[in-house]
C-alpha positions in Angstrom: -70.2 33.0 -112.1 -67.5 35.5 -111.3 -68.1 39.1 -110.5 -65.9 42.0 -111.8 -65.0 45.0 -109.6 -62.5 47.0 -111.5 -63.2 50.5 -113.1 -66.2 50.7 -115.4 -67.5 47.5 -114.0 -70.8 47.1 -112.0 -70.5 48.0 -108.3 -71.2 45.4 -105.6 -74.5 47.2 -104.8 -75.5 47.1 -108.5 -74.7 43.4 -108.7 -76.7 42.7 -105.5 -79.7 44.6 -106.9 -79.5 43.0 -110.3 -79.2 39.4 -109.1 -81.9 37.2 -110.8 -84.5 35.9 -108.4 -84.0 32.3 -109.7 -80.2 32.3 -109.1 -78.9 29.6 -106.8 -77.1 31.8 -104.3 -76.2 28.9 -102.1 -73.7 27.6 -104.7 -71.8 30.9 -104.5 -72.0 30.8 -100.7 -70.6 27.3 -100.5 -67.7 28.3 -102.7 -66.8 31.3 -100.6 -67.3 29.4 -97.3 -65.1 26.6 -98.5 -62.3 28.9 -99.6 -62.4 30.6 -96.2 -62.1 27.2 -94.5 -59.2 26.2 -96.7 -57.3 29.5 -96.1 -57.7 29.4 -92.3 -57.1 25.6 -92.2 -53.8 26.0 -94.0 -52.8 28.9 -91.8 -53.4 26.8 -88.7 -51.5 23.9 -90.2 -48.6 26.2 -90.9 -48.6 27.4 -87.3 -48.6 23.8 -86.1 -45.7 22.9 -88.3 -43.7 26.0 -87.4 -43.0 25.1 -83.8 -43.8 21.4 -83.7 -47.3 19.9 -83.4 -46.8 18.8 -79.8 -48.4 15.5 -80.5 -51.9 17.1 -81.1 -52.2 15.4 -84.4 -52.6 12.1 -82.5 -55.4 13.4 -80.3 -58.8 12.0 -81.4 -60.6 15.3 -80.9 -58.1 17.1 -83.2 -58.3 14.3 -85.7 -62.1 14.6 -85.8 -61.8 18.4 -86.1 -60.0 17.9 -89.4 -63.3 16.4 -90.8 -64.7 19.9 -90.7 -61.6 21.4 -92.2 -61.5 19.0 -95.2 -63.9 20.9 -97.5 -62.2 20.1 -100.9 -65.2 17.8 -101.9 -67.4 20.9 -101.7 -65.4 22.6 -104.5 -65.8 19.6 -106.8 -69.4 19.3 -105.9 -70.3 23.0 -106.7 -68.1 22.7 -109.8 -70.2 19.8 -111.0 -73.3 21.9 -110.4 -72.0 24.8 -112.3 -70.8 22.6 -115.2 -74.2 20.8 -115.3 -76.0 24.1 -115.7 -73.5 25.4 -118.3 -73.6 22.2 -120.3 -77.4 22.1 -120.2 -77.4 25.6 -121.6 -74.9 24.7 -124.3 -77.0 21.8 -125.4 -80.1 24.0 -125.7 -78.3 26.6 -127.9 -76.0 24.3 -129.8 -72.7 25.3 -128.1 -69.5 23.3 -128.6 -67.0 21.4 -126.6 -64.3 23.9 -127.4 -66.4 26.8 -126.3 -67.0 25.1 -122.9 -63.2 24.4 -122.4 -62.2 28.0 -123.2 -65.0 29.4 -121.0 -63.9 27.4 -118.0 -60.2 27.8 -118.4 -60.4 31.6 -119.1 -61.6 32.1 -115.5 -59.2 29.8 -113.8 -55.8 30.2 -115.5 -55.0 34.0 -115.5 -54.6 34.4 -111.7 -52.6 31.1 -111.6 -50.3 32.3 -114.3 -49.6 35.6 -112.5 -48.9 33.8 -109.3 -46.5 31.4 -111.0 -44.6 34.2 -112.8 -44.1 36.1 -109.6 -42.9 33.1 -107.7 -40.8 31.8 -110.6 -38.9 35.1 -110.6 -38.5 35.1 -106.8 -37.4 31.4 -106.7 -34.8 32.1 -109.5 -33.4 35.2 -107.7 -33.2 33.3 -104.4 -31.5 30.3 -106.0 -29.0 32.4 -107.9 -28.1 34.4 -104.8 -27.7 31.2 -102.8 -30.4 32.2 -100.3 -32.7 29.2 -101.1 -32.2 27.2 -97.9 -34.0 26.5 -94.6 -37.4 28.2 -94.3 -37.0 29.9 -97.7 -36.5 26.5 -99.4 -39.6 25.3 -97.6 -41.6 28.2 -98.9 -40.5 27.8 -102.6 -41.1 24.1 -102.3 -44.6 24.2 -100.7 -46.1 27.4 -101.9 -47.4 25.7 -105.1 -48.8 22.7 -103.2 -52.5 23.8 -103.2 -52.4 24.0 -107.0 -53.0 20.2 -107.2 -56.7 21.0 -106.9 -56.6 23.2 -110.1 -54.7 20.5 -112.0 -57.2 17.8 -111.1 -60.2 20.2 -111.6 -59.0 21.1 -115.1 -58.8 17.4 -116.0 -62.4 17.1 -114.8 -63.3 20.1 -117.0 -61.9 18.2 -120.0 -64.0 15.1 -119.1 -67.1 17.1 -118.0 -69.0 17.0 -121.4 -68.6 13.3 -121.7 -69.5 12.7 -118.0 -72.5 14.9 -118.4 -73.7 12.8 -121.4 -73.4 9.7 -119.2 -75.3 11.5 -116.5 -78.1 12.3 -118.9 -78.4 8.7 -119.9 -77.7 6.9 -116.6 -78.2 9.4 -113.8 -77.0 8.3 -110.4 -75.6 5.0 -111.7 -72.6 6.8 -112.9 -71.7 7.8 -109.3 -72.2 4.2 -108.3 -69.9 2.9 -111.0 -67.2 5.4 -110.1 -67.5 4.6 -106.3 -67.3 0.9 -107.0 -64.2 1.4 -109.1 -62.6 3.5 -106.3 -63.4 0.7 -103.8 -61.6 -1.8 -106.1 -58.6 0.5 -106.3 -58.4 0.7 -102.5 -58.8 -3.1 -102.2 -55.8 -3.6 -104.4 -53.9 -0.7 -102.8 -54.3 -1.7 -99.2 -55.1 -5.4 -99.5 -52.4 -6.3 -102.0 -49.9 -3.5 -101.2 -49.9 -2.2 -104.8 -49.6 1.5 -103.9 -49.1 2.6 -107.5 -52.8 1.9 -108.3 -53.8 4.7 -105.9 -53.2 7.3 -108.6 -56.4 6.1 -110.4 -58.4 7.5 -107.5 -57.3 11.0 -108.3 -59.8 10.8 -111.1 -62.3 8.3 -109.7 -63.0 9.9 -106.3 -63.1 13.5 -107.5 -65.1 12.5 -110.6 -67.7 10.8 -108.3 -68.1 14.0 -106.2 -68.2 16.1 -109.3 -70.9 13.9 -110.7 -73.0 14.5 -107.6 -73.0 18.1 -108.6 -74.8 17.1 -111.9 -77.5 15.4 -109.8 -77.9 18.5 -107.7 -78.1 20.7 -110.8 -81.1 18.5 -112.0 -82.7 18.9 -108.6 -82.4 15.2 -107.7 -80.5 15.8 -104.4 -83.2 18.1 -103.1 -85.7 15.3 -102.5 -87.0 15.2 -98.9 -84.9 13.1 -96.6 -82.0 12.6 -99.1 -79.6 15.2 -97.6 -80.1 13.7 -94.1 -79.5 10.2 -95.4 -76.3 11.3 -97.3 -75.0 13.1 -94.2 -75.7 10.2 -91.8 -74.7 7.5 -94.2 -71.6 9.2 -95.5 -70.2 10.2 -92.1 -71.2 6.9 -90.6 -69.3 4.9 -93.2 -66.4 7.2 -92.8 -66.3 6.5 -89.1 -66.4 2.8 -89.8 -63.6 3.0 -92.3 -61.3 5.2 -90.2 -62.0 3.9 -86.7 -62.9 0.3 -87.6 -60.7 -1.0 -90.3 -57.3 0.5 -89.5 -56.7 1.0 -93.2 -57.6 4.7 -93.3 -56.2 7.5 -91.0 -58.8 9.4 -88.9 -57.0 12.7 -90.0 -58.8 14.1 -93.1 -55.9 16.5 -93.9 -52.4 15.4 -94.8 -49.5 16.3 -92.4 -45.8 16.0 -93.1 -45.4 13.9 -90.0 -48.0 11.4 -91.1 -46.8 8.7 -93.5 -50.3 7.9 -94.8 -52.9 10.3 -96.0 -56.5 10.1 -97.1 -55.8 12.9 -99.5 -52.7 12.0 -101.5 -54.0 10.3 -103.5 -57.7 10.3 -102.3 -59.3 7.1 -101.1 -62.8 5.8 -100.4 -62.7 7.3 -96.8 -62.4 10.7 -98.4 -65.2 9.9 -100.8 -67.6 8.8 -98.1 -66.6 11.8 -96.0 -67.3 14.0 -99.1 -70.8 12.5 -99.4 -71.5 13.2 -95.7 -70.2 16.7 -96.0 -72.4 17.3 -99.1 -75.4 16.0 -97.2 -74.7 18.4 -94.3 -74.3 21.3 -96.7 -77.7 20.5 -98.3 -79.4 20.3 -94.9 -78.4 23.9 -94.2 -79.5 25.2 -97.6 -82.9 26.6 -96.8 -81.9 28.9 -93.8 -78.7 30.1 -95.5 -80.6 31.0 -98.7 -83.1 33.1 -96.6 -80.1 34.8 -95.0 -78.6 35.5 -98.4 -81.7 37.4 -99.5 -80.4 40.2 -97.4 -78.1 42.7 -99.3 -75.1 42.7 -97.0 -74.4 38.9 -96.8 -75.1 38.5 -100.5 -72.8 41.4 -101.3 -70.1 39.8 -99.2 -70.5 36.5 -101.2 -70.3 38.5 -104.5 -67.2 40.2 -103.3 -65.6 36.9 -102.2 -66.4 35.2 -105.5 -64.8 38.0 -107.5 -61.4 37.3 -106.0 -61.8 33.6 -105.0 -58.9 32.3 -107.2 -56.7 35.1 -106.1 -57.3 34.2 -102.5 -56.6 30.6 -103.2 -53.3 31.3 -105.0 -51.8 33.8 -102.5 -52.9 32.6 -99.1 -49.8 30.5 -98.5 -47.6 33.4 -99.6 -49.2 35.5 -96.8 -48.4 32.9 -94.2 -44.8 32.6 -95.4 -44.4 36.4 -95.1 -45.6 36.3 -91.5 -43.3 33.3 -90.7 -40.4 35.2 -92.3 -41.1 38.3 -90.2 -41.3 36.2 -87.0 -37.9 34.5 -87.8 -36.4 37.9 -88.7 -37.2 39.2 -85.2 -36.4 36.0 -83.5 -39.9 35.3 -82.3 -41.5 31.9 -82.0 -45.1 31.1 -81.4 -46.1 29.1 -78.3 -45.9 25.2 -78.5 -48.9 23.6 -80.1 -51.6 22.4 -77.9 -50.8 24.6 -74.9 -53.2 27.2 -73.5 -51.0 30.0 -74.8 -51.1 28.5 -78.3 -54.9 28.4 -78.2 -54.9 32.1 -77.1 -52.5 32.9 -79.9 -54.6 31.4 -82.7 -56.9 34.5 -83.3 -53.8 36.8 -83.4 -52.1 34.4 -85.9 -55.1 34.4 -88.2 -55.2 38.2 -88.0 -51.5 38.5 -88.8 -51.9 36.3 -91.8 -55.0 38.1 -93.0 -53.2 41.5 -93.3 -50.7 40.5 -96.0 -53.3 38.4 -97.8 -55.6 41.4 -98.1 -52.7 43.4 -99.5 -51.8 40.6 -101.9 -55.4 40.2 -103.1 -55.7 44.0 -103.8 -52.4 43.9 -105.7 -53.1 40.8 -107.8 -56.9 40.7 -108.2 -57.1 42.4 -111.6 -56.3 39.4 -113.9 -59.1 37.4 -112.3 -61.7 40.2 -112.4 -60.7 41.1 -116.0 -61.1 37.5 -117.2 -64.5 37.3 -115.6 -65.7 40.2 -117.8 -64.0 39.0 -121.0 -66.0 37.1 -123.6 -64.4 35.0 -126.3 -66.6 35.7 -129.2 -64.4 34.0 -131.8 -65.8 31.0 -133.6 -64.6 27.7 -132.2 -63.8 25.6 -135.3 -62.1 22.2 -135.5 -58.6 23.7 -135.3 -59.4 25.8 -132.1 -61.2 22.9 -130.6 -58.2 20.6 -130.9 -56.0 23.4 -129.7 -58.3 23.9 -126.6 -58.2 20.2 -125.8 -54.4 19.9 -126.1 -53.8 23.3 -124.4 -56.0 22.5 -121.4 -54.5 19.0 -121.0 -50.9 20.4 -121.0 -51.9 23.2 -118.6 -53.7 20.8 -116.2 -50.8 18.3 -116.1 -48.2 21.1 -115.8 -50.1 22.7 -112.9 -50.5 19.3 -111.1 -46.8 18.5 -111.5 -45.6 21.9 -110.3 -47.9 21.5 -107.2 -46.0 18.3 -106.4 -42.5 19.4 -107.3 -42.4 23.0 -106.1 -40.1 25.7 -107.3 -37.0 25.1 -105.2 -33.9 24.0 -107.1 -35.6 24.8 -110.4 -32.5 26.2 -112.0 -30.4 23.2 -111.0 -33.0 20.8 -112.6 -33.9 19.2 -109.3 -36.5 16.4 -109.8 -39.2 15.0 -107.5 -41.4 11.9 -107.8 -44.9 12.7 -109.1 -47.0 9.5 -109.0 -44.5 7.1 -110.6 -42.3 9.6 -112.5 -39.4 11.8 -111.5 -40.0 15.2 -113.0 -38.4 18.7 -112.8 -40.3 22.0 -112.3 -39.1 23.5 -115.5 -40.9 20.8 -117.6 -44.1 21.6 -115.8 -43.7 25.3 -116.4 -43.0 24.6 -120.1 -46.2 22.6 -120.3 -48.3 25.3 -118.7 -46.8 27.9 -121.0 -47.4 25.8 -124.1 -51.0 25.0 -122.9 -51.8 28.6 -122.4 -50.6 29.6 -125.9 -52.7 26.8 -127.4 -55.8 28.0 -125.5 -55.2 31.5 -126.8 -54.9 30.4 -130.4 -57.1 32.7 -132.5 -59.3 31.7 -135.3 -57.8 32.3 -138.8 -58.9 35.5 -140.4 -61.2 35.2 -143.3 -59.7 36.2 -146.6 -61.3 39.3 -148.1 -63.7 38.7 -150.9 -62.1 39.0 -154.3 -64.1 41.4 -156.5 -65.2 39.9 -159.8 
C-alpha cells in the first residue's frame, strides 16, 4: 500500500488513525527499513570508492558487515507477501491478470519515468557540451544502476499470478524446486566454468525469495521455531559456502574492485543469505509490531512508504551532487579505514541526506498521485495483451538501462548486458513503448442507435 500526501489527500495523522487493526504493519516497516539500509549503504560505498577503499574490502570484519547491508532479499520477500494478498483478493472477487499488472506497474513506473527523463536531458546536455568525462561520466554511467531491481521485480510481477497458482497447488515445494534449479546453475557456472548460465539465476534466486513471501502471506512462516531455524540455517549455510568452498565471495555487495560478486548475477550464497535474513526479520516481528502501534513510529512508516520509490530513484543523485561539490572546492574525504574516516561517516551521511530531502520534495508528486489513482476501465482481451507486452518491454528496458547507464547515449555507445551488447537508446525506446501500451485505454462503446 502507498500513502498519498498531496493537497486534498488524507493527512499522516488521519492515515494513522484510520489504519485497520488487522493490517500487517510489519510489512510496511520492513520496506521502509530496507530502503534506509540501501540508501545509507550506497552512500558509504560511494565514499569508499571516492578516495580509495584502503584495502578495507579485504578485511573479514568489513566483509561480514556487508551481510547486514545486503537487504535486497527483503524487498522481494515483502513483494511476494503483498502480491499474495492482492492475488488472493483478486481470486475472491474474480479479478483479472491485466488488472493485477496495471495495478502493480501504476505505482512503480511514474517515479522511474520522471527520474529517467530528468537524467536523460542532463546526460544529453553534458554529452553535447563535451563535459561528460571523469566524475561526470561516472555519474551518468552509474546513476541508473540501482534500477536493476525494478527491472527484475517487474518480471516477477509478470510471473506472479502463475507462480501464485503453483503456490496454491504445491506450497513450499515450489521454493524447493527453484532453489534446486539455482544450485544446478551454480554447479555448471562454477564447476564447469560456463559463466553465461548465471543469468538464469536472475529469475530463479529472486523468484524463490519472492515465493517465500507467498508462504508468509498464508501464515505458514509464522509457525513457532521456523523463523529461528531459517535464520540459523540460512546464515550457517552461507558461512559454509563463502568461507568453506572458495566459490563465493564473503562480500555480499558488489564492489568495482572485486572481479566476482554474489549479486551480479545472484547465486546460491545470496539465496541462503536471503533465507537467513528473512528468518531474522521474522524473529523481530512481535516487538516491532508492538512498537508500531504507537502513532509516531507508525506515522513515520506511512511517510516513508509514501515516497519510497522516489527515495530509491534519487538517492544516488544526492551523493553525486555532494561529490561534485567536494571536487569543486578541492576537498577530499579522509582515506578509508582510518580513524578520521570513521569520524567523517556521520557528517557524510548528513551531507548526502540534505540534497536527497530536497530532491524527494521536488519529485515526490508522481509517486503520490499514482498511489491515489484508480484505473476503473474494464480490462478486456486487448488491454490485457497490451499490459503484458507493455510491462515486458518496460521491465527489460529498465534492466538494460541499469546495466548500460546514460553516458555516451547520443553517440550510440553499447555495453554488454548478459550476453548482448546493447545501447541505452534502445532501452529508453522499450521503456517508452511499454509505458504507452500500459496506458492503452479501452475502446469507447458506440452510442446506441435509436430504432
